[in-house]
C-alpha positions in Angstrom: -89.6 65.3 98.1 -91.7 66.2 101.1 -94.0 63.8 103.0 -96.2 66.4 104.1 -97.3 68.2 100.9 -101.0 69.0 101.2 -103.1 65.9 101.1 -106.9 66.8 101.6 -110.2 64.9 101.2 -112.7 66.7 103.4 -115.6 64.5 104.5 -118.1 67.0 102.7 -116.2 66.9 99.3 -116.1 63.1 99.2 -119.5 62.4 101.0 -118.0 60.0 103.3 -119.2 58.8 106.7 -117.3 60.0 109.8 -117.0 58.8 113.4 -116.6 61.2 116.2 -113.9 59.5 118.2 -113.9 61.8 121.3 -116.2 62.7 123.9 -117.8 66.3 124.2 -115.2 67.3 126.9 -112.3 66.5 124.7 -110.9 68.2 121.4 -113.0 66.6 118.6 -111.3 64.7 116.0 -113.2 63.1 113.0 -112.1 59.6 111.9 -112.9 58.9 108.3 -114.3 55.3 108.3 -112.6 54.3 104.9 -109.5 55.5 106.3 -109.4 52.7 108.9 -108.9 50.1 105.7 -106.2 52.4 104.3 -104.5 52.7 107.7 -104.8 48.8 107.8 -103.0 48.7 104.5 -100.1 50.6 106.0 -100.0 48.4 108.9 -99.3 45.3 106.9 -96.7 47.2 105.1 -95.1 48.1 108.2 -95.2 44.7 109.8 -94.0 42.8 106.5 -91.2 45.5 105.9 -89.9 45.3 109.5 -89.7 41.5 109.6 -88.1 41.4 106.0 -85.5 44.1 106.6 -84.6 43.2 110.1 -84.0 39.6 108.9 -82.0 40.8 105.9 -79.8 43.0 108.1 -79.2 40.0 110.6 -78.5 37.5 107.7 -76.0 39.8 106.1 -74.1 40.9 109.2 -74.3 37.5 111.3 -73.7 35.1 108.6 -69.9 35.3 107.6 -70.4 34.0 104.1 -73.0 36.8 103.3 -70.7 39.7 104.4 -70.0 40.7 100.9 -70.0 44.2 99.4 -73.5 44.2 97.8 -74.9 42.6 100.8 -73.4 45.3 103.2 -74.8 47.9 101.0 -78.2 46.1 101.1 -78.2 46.0 104.9 -77.6 49.9 104.9 -80.5 50.2 102.4 -82.6 48.0 104.8 -81.5 50.1 107.6 -82.9 53.3 105.7 -86.2 51.2 105.1 -86.6 50.3 108.7 -86.1 54.1 109.9 -88.8 55.1 107.2 -91.3 52.3 108.3 -91.0 53.0 111.9 -91.5 56.8 111.7 -92.9 58.1 108.5 -95.3 55.2 107.5 -97.2 55.6 110.8 -97.6 59.3 110.3 -98.7 59.0 106.9 -101.5 56.3 107.9 -102.7 58.8 110.6 -103.5 61.4 108.3 -106.1 59.2 106.7 -107.7 58.5 110.2 -108.1 62.1 111.7 -108.7 65.4 109.7 -105.9 67.5 111.5 -102.3 67.4 111.8 -101.6 66.2 115.3 -97.8 65.8 115.5 -96.9 69.5 116.1 -94.4 71.7 114.7 -91.4 69.4 115.7 -93.1 66.5 113.9 -93.6 68.6 110.9 -90.0 69.3 110.5 -88.7 65.9 111.7 -90.7 63.5 109.6 -90.1 65.1 106.2 -86.4 65.3 107.1 -86.4 61.5 107.9 -88.4 60.4 104.9 -86.1 62.5 102.4 -83.1 61.0 104.2 -84.4 57.5 103.7 -85.1 58.3 100.1 -81.7 59.4 99.5 -80.2 56.4 101.1 -82.1 54.2 98.9 -81.5 55.7 95.6 -77.8 56.4 96.5 -77.0 53.1 97.6 -78.6 51.6 94.5 -76.3 53.8 92.4 -73.3 52.7 94.8 -74.2 49.0 94.1 -74.5 49.6 90.2 -70.9 51.0 90.5 -69.8 48.2 92.5 -71.1 45.8 89.8 -69.4 47.9 87.1 -66.0 47.4 88.8 -66.5 43.7 89.5 -67.6 42.9 86.0 -65.8 45.7 83.7 -62.9 46.4 85.9 -62.3 43.1 87.8 -58.7 43.9 88.8 -60.1 46.6 91.2 -62.3 44.3 93.1 -59.8 43.6 95.9 -59.3 47.1 96.7 -62.8 47.9 96.3 -63.9 45.3 98.8 -61.9 46.5 101.7 -64.0 46.5 104.8 -63.0 50.2 105.7 -63.9 51.3 102.1 -67.3 49.8 102.5 -67.9 51.5 105.7 -66.6 54.8 104.1 -68.9 54.8 101.2 -71.9 53.7 103.3 -71.2 56.4 105.7 -70.7 59.0 103.0 -74.1 57.9 101.5 -75.9 58.5 104.8 -73.9 61.9 105.3 -75.0 63.1 101.9 -78.7 62.0 102.3 -78.9 63.8 105.7 -77.2 66.8 104.3 -79.9 67.0 101.2 -82.6 66.6 103.6 -81.7 69.4 106.0 -83.4 72.1 104.1 -86.5 69.9 104.3 -86.4 70.2 108.2 -85.6 74.0 108.0 -88.4 75.1 105.7 -91.2 72.7 106.6 -93.7 74.2 108.8 -97.3 74.2 109.5 -99.3 76.4 106.9 -102.8 77.3 106.3 -104.6 76.3 103.2 -108.1 76.8 101.8 -110.3 74.3 99.6 -111.2 75.6 96.2 -114.9 74.5 96.5 -115.8 75.2 100.0 -113.3 78.0 100.9 -112.6 76.1 104.3 -109.3 76.6 105.7 -107.3 74.0 107.4 -103.7 73.6 108.8 -101.2 71.0 107.5 -97.7 70.5 107.2 -95.9 71.7 104.1 -92.4 72.8 103.0 -93.8 76.2 102.0 -96.8 78.5 102.5 -99.7 78.3 100.0 -99.3 81.9 98.6 -96.0 81.3 96.9 -96.2 79.6 93.6 -92.5 79.6 92.5 -91.1 77.7 95.7 -93.4 74.5 95.1 -92.1 74.3 91.4 -88.5 74.5 92.3 -88.8 72.2 95.2 -90.6 69.4 93.3 -88.4 69.8 90.2 -85.2 69.6 92.2 -86.4 66.6 94.3 -87.4 64.8 91.0 -84.1 65.4 89.4 -81.9 64.6 92.5 -83.7 61.9 94.0 -84.9 60.1 90.7 -83.7 61.1 87.3 -80.0 61.9 87.7 -79.3 58.5 90.1 -81.5 56.4 87.5 -79.5 57.9 84.5 -76.1 57.1 86.3 -77.3 53.7 86.9 -78.4 53.3 83.2 -75.2 54.3 82.2 -73.2 51.7 84.4 -75.5 49.1 83.3 -75.0 50.0 79.6 -71.2 49.3 80.3 -71.8 46.2 82.2 -74.2 44.7 79.5 -71.6 45.4 76.7 -68.9 43.7 78.8 -70.9 40.7 79.7 -71.9 40.3 75.9 -68.1 40.5 74.9 -67.3 38.0 77.5 -69.8 35.6 76.6 -68.4 35.7 72.9 -64.9 35.4 73.9 -65.2 32.4 76.1 -64.9 29.0 73.8 -67.7 26.8 74.1 -65.7 24.1 75.7 -63.4 24.4 78.7 -62.8 27.4 81.0 -65.8 26.2 83.2 -64.6 28.2 85.9 -64.7 31.4 84.1 -68.2 30.5 82.7 -69.4 30.1 86.1 -67.9 33.4 87.3 -69.6 35.1 84.3 -73.1 33.5 85.0 -72.5 34.5 88.7 -71.8 38.1 87.6 -74.8 38.1 85.5 -77.1 36.8 88.3 -76.0 39.5 90.8 -76.1 42.2 88.2 -79.7 41.2 87.5 -80.5 41.3 91.3 -79.3 44.7 91.6 -81.0 45.8 88.3 -84.4 44.3 89.8 -83.8 46.4 93.1 -83.3 49.6 90.8 -86.5 48.8 88.7 -88.6 48.4 91.9 -87.4 51.6 93.0 -88.1 53.3 89.9 -91.7 51.9 89.6 -92.5 52.4 93.0 -91.5 56.0 93.4 -92.5 57.4 89.9 -96.1 58.1 90.8 -95.2 59.9 93.9 -93.0 62.1 92.3 -95.5 62.7 89.3 -98.3 63.6 91.6 -96.1 65.8 93.6 -94.9 67.6 90.5 -98.7 68.0 89.4 -99.6 69.5 92.9 -96.6 71.9 92.8 -97.5 73.3 89.2 -101.2 73.6 90.4 -100.4 75.0 94.1 -102.8 78.0 93.8 -105.8 75.3 94.2 -106.2 72.3 96.3 -107.5 69.4 94.3 -110.3 67.7 96.3 -111.6 65.5 93.6 -112.1 61.7 94.3 -109.8 60.8 91.4 -107.0 62.7 92.8 -107.4 61.4 96.1 -107.5 57.7 94.9 -104.4 58.5 92.9 -102.5 60.1 95.8 -103.3 57.0 98.1 -102.2 54.5 95.6 -98.9 56.5 95.0 -98.2 56.9 98.7 -99.0 53.3 99.3 -96.7 52.1 96.5 -93.7 54.3 97.6 -93.8 52.9 101.2 -94.2 49.4 99.6 -90.8 49.9 98.1 -89.4 50.0 101.7 -90.5 46.3 102.3 -90.1 44.5 98.8 -86.2 44.3 98.5 -86.0 41.3 101.0 -88.5 39.3 99.3 -87.1 40.0 96.1 -83.8 39.0 97.0 -85.3 35.8 98.7 -86.8 34.8 95.4 -83.7 35.5 93.4 -80.8 34.0 95.6 -80.8 30.3 96.8 -77.9 31.3 99.2 -79.8 34.2 100.8 -83.1 32.2 100.8 -81.3 29.4 102.9 -79.8 31.8 105.5 -82.9 34.0 105.5 -85.1 30.9 106.5 -82.6 30.1 109.3 -82.6 33.5 110.6 -86.4 33.8 110.3 -87.4 30.6 111.9 -84.5 30.2 114.4 -83.8 26.8 113.3 -80.1 27.3 113.6 -78.2 28.6 116.7 -76.6 31.9 116.2 -73.0 30.6 117.0 -73.3 28.1 114.2 -74.6 30.8 111.9 -71.8 33.1 113.0 -68.9 30.4 112.3 -70.0 29.4 108.9 -67.3 29.9 106.3 -67.6 30.8 102.8 -65.6 30.4 99.7 -67.6 32.9 97.7 -66.5 36.4 97.2 -68.4 39.7 96.3 -68.7 38.5 92.9 -70.4 35.4 93.5 -72.8 36.0 96.6 -75.9 38.1 97.1 
């Protein structure tokens, strides 16, 4: 899904006040006053997301007890979110401040590429996490083989390679194109993955993005979780009420971890669905640029919600995992020396720790 699909709200159409931000000798840009508030929201998302994701990566990589399969996948996911927050979020925020694309042709090709890579890393990592939980719960005999460090690195690297490969067409075809507003017949130049005159390309692009980066991965995840739920139900029924305390604790831990991954999947699905829906709407009505206030508000909310997904995972994990919360606080507040954190030993496995 392209970051740079046409998003227009001209001062005349919305009847908002603008502030001239430049002198007469310089090229004039109009700063939209309500855009300052929108950009401030983006700023909060960026700061909170960077703090949360960087701390998550430090916790999972520096604390020995936290170097489990799920946590290493979450570190890869956090890295993709950091990349998105550092590059795409500021660019997206700037579009509400100035009325022109100011990042040039190179930026037009690079920013959509980075965003689609990050989205791919997110959804494919969640799919890999679901597959890992399936192996740990339904096929526990494979768990030692699947938890090898080399295998984890290979799978994480494969996810990044796949995401980069799928994002290459975005960089190739994205360019600066001229569009015309439907009400005022004013022309403007913005970054988009196809020119305004071609009606079939946006439909193919939006539908393919929706299927590849949303519907298909979520369907696969749903299948995995159907098998996981069935296995957990059978395990709970087969275990005697008394005895087998170790097995009961193991199943309880598996349920907790499967629930954590499911929460991450749910957050992704909720946060990205509005953005996909609006992009589909624009693509199937590409002959006109919708400058209505309602469409603009919906677009802003969808974009903010999509970027919010890049900052919520560390805090969702913080609320759901006591073990992670303890180490997260130590990393964040610097209450424990790095040497002590590094030397901590763990009796947990990739089944029992998040």
